[in-house]
N, C-alpha and C positions, 0 to 999 in steps of 0.2 A: 635416692630414689632407686630400689629394687625393684628386679623383672625375674617373672617367672615364666616359662613357657607350657602351653598346654597342646601336646601334638606339635604338627608340623605350621599349623594355620591362626593357632590363638596365642596370645600373649597377655600377660597379666604384668601391669607396672602399679607402683604402690608410691603414691606421693601421700606420706602421714596416712590420714583416715581414710584417704581417697584413693580407690582402685580404678585404675582406668583398662578398661578391657578391650583388647586392640584385635580388630579383624586384620590377619595378615595375610592375606592369599592374594599378593599384588597381582601376580600373572593374570590372574581369573577374574579381577575386580570383586574381591570374596566373593564370588558366587558359592552359594552354600552346597557343597560336596556331601557325602557320608561322613567323610572325615574331618571335615570342618564342624559340619554337625556335632559330632560326639565328642571332639574336642572343647567346643562352646558349652555344651551341657556339663563336660567334667570340671571346666572352669569356673562357672556358675553353683556347681553342688560344692566347690571348695569356698568362694565366696559367701554364699549362704551360710556357712559355717564357721566363718570367722567373725568373731565378736569386735575386732580392731576396726571393721571396714563400717564407715558410718554412710557413704555414697559410692556408688558405683557410675561411671562415665563410660558410655560404650563409643568406642572412636574406629577410626580406618586406617591401615597406612597406605592406602592407594591416594594417589593424588587429585585423582579425576571421579572418584566412587567411594560412597559409604559401602554399598553391598547392592548388586545386582539381582540378587534373589537365588532362586533355584539354579542350578549345576544343570542347565537343560543338554548339554553335552555328555553327559554322565548318564542322565535320563535317557537319551535316545538309545543307550546298549540295554537298559534295562528289559528283563522279560517281565511280564506281569507279576509272577512270585518274585524278583527281585526289587519291582515297586513296593509290594505287599511290604517284605521285610525291612525295607528303609525306610517306611512308615512312622513308626516309633523311633528311630533314630532321629528322623527329621523334627517330628514335634516337640522331642525333649531338648532341642536348641532352641525352641520359641517360647517352652513353657519354663527352661531354666531362668530364663533373662525374666520374663513376666511372673516367675515366682521369688526373685529375689527379695527378701522381707527388709530391706534398706533402700531409700529412694534411688533411682535411676533416671540418668540422663544420657541422651543419644546425641552425638556431635555429627551431624549431617554435610557434609557437602557433596556436591555433583549428584550421582545417580544413587536413591534409594527406591529401588523398584520391587515389586512382588515380594519375596521374603526378605529382603532389605528393608521394605519400608514397615513391615510385619515387625521385624525386630526394633527398628525404632519405636512403633505403635507401643511394642511390651513394655517401654518404658515409661515412665510417670511424666517425663519433660523432653523434648526436642528441641535442641538449637541448632538453627541451619544457618548456613552462609548463603550469598546471593547468588552462590553457583548450584545450589541444591534444585534437583528435580524429582519428583516423589510420586507416585502412583502404583497401581494395582494391577497388572495387565492379565491378569491370568486368564479370565475367559477368551483372550484374543488367542491364546494358542490351547484351548479346549479344556481349561481345567477351571478350579474355584480358588480362590484365596484359602490356604490351609495353613498357614502359620497363624492363625486368630484373627485375619482382616476383617472377614464378616461379622466380628464380632466385637473387636475392639474400634473399627472404624465408625460405627454407628454411635458408639459411647462416645466419642470425640466431637461430631459433628452432626448428630443426628439421624434417623433412618433415610429421610428421602434424599439428602445428600451424600450419602455413603453409598446409595443405589444409585446414583447418576454414577459417582464416580468408578464404582466395580463392574456396572455393566455398559457404560462405556471403554472403559481401560485404558483413559486418557493418563497422558502426565501432565503433572502440574509443577510449574516452575515455581522459584521461590515465594516471589512478591505473593502470588495468588495463593499460594499455600498458606503463607500468613494469615491472609485475609481469610481464608475459609476456617482457620484453625486446624488446619493439619501438622502443622508446626507451632512452636510456642513463642520461640524469641527466632529474629531475623538478625542477622550480625552481617558484618561486611565480608568481602570474600576474602579466605584463608584463615579468618577467625572462628570457625566454629569450635575446634577444640579447646583454644584459649579460653574461649569464654563459657565454655561447660565446665571446664575443669576450675575455672574460678567461681564461678555458681555454685559447685559443687563444695569447693572450698568455704563457702560462705555457710552452706546447709551443715558442713561438716563440723562448725562451731556448735551446734547446737547437742542435746540430748541424745545418746544414739536409743536411749530404752524410749524415749519421746519420740525419734523420728520413726522407728520402727512401730510403734503403737498407732503413730497417726496416719502411717501408711495402712496399716492392717484396718483401721476403721473407714478409710476413704474406700478400700477395695472392696470389702466385707459389704459396707452401708451401700454402695451405688446400686440404685434400680429398686432397693426395698424404699416401701412407703414411708413415712416421716416416724411415725411411732417405732417401727421396729427399726429404722435407722439410728433414733436417738437412744435404743438399746445397745445397738453396738457399739456406739460411741460411749456407751456408759460401761460397757466391758473393758473397752480401751482404756480410759479412766481408771477404772481400778485396777488394772494390770499396771498402772505406774503411779499409782497415788502414794506406796508405800515402799517406792523405790529408792536405791542410794541416789540416782540422778535427782529425785524431786526433792530429796533433802538437801543435798550439795546447791542444787538451782536456787531454792528460796536462801540458804545461807549465802551464796554467792551474790545475790541480789542486795540485801541486807547491809552485806559487808563491802560493796561497790566492789566486786574484784571479777576477773573471769572465771566461770566456773571450773572446777577440775571433775571432769565427770567419768565416778567410777564405772560406768558401762553397766551397771545392773540394779 
């Protein structure tokens, strides 16, 4: 396992074809400061360009929190001009995770609030342990979810459920979060990272070309009418139909062996 650091607060660990993106600002429960946001965006840019990475798992080094959202202590010192200047930096962190071309999984324990939950929502799947507490409390401090929450949450749970959660600013414990679809898998306390990495390993055994194309079709087709969505799917199919991965996958199936994906 190799490791690379991006700034002071973000690390990337490599587990074969799985990259673990670690939020590592434990003294502040991974509150998203300007520096953390900048580092997270840089890490995502590097991962997006790495053809060897098939799955990304976002984890936390803090024992009691995934991420508590925006760094309000830093924000309290900002002038209006400072806030305007920071906005594109903050957005680049959330869109960096959202735009990763390979499947992404968030491993959540403890608090995932505000921007912290938005980072998880930016992933394709969320694995949470029994200590998880999620929510978008932004209206309780006079703002709105600004890391994608107003758009990503209704896509997960529907418009009315998202409205109730955002307008009430309430925190949701793990069991209810799983019931409402705010998280996808609920695991025993302390096992979120382990289970997310295991799931990532299973996913990473599949064609990297196929995985990226499938994610692209899922993302681009969401919200379109059926006919338009099928055209998106057809474009994704055409992008892989003549690939080396497709040829290897068919050959491996017929030869009853594990594929050796060329990734192209």
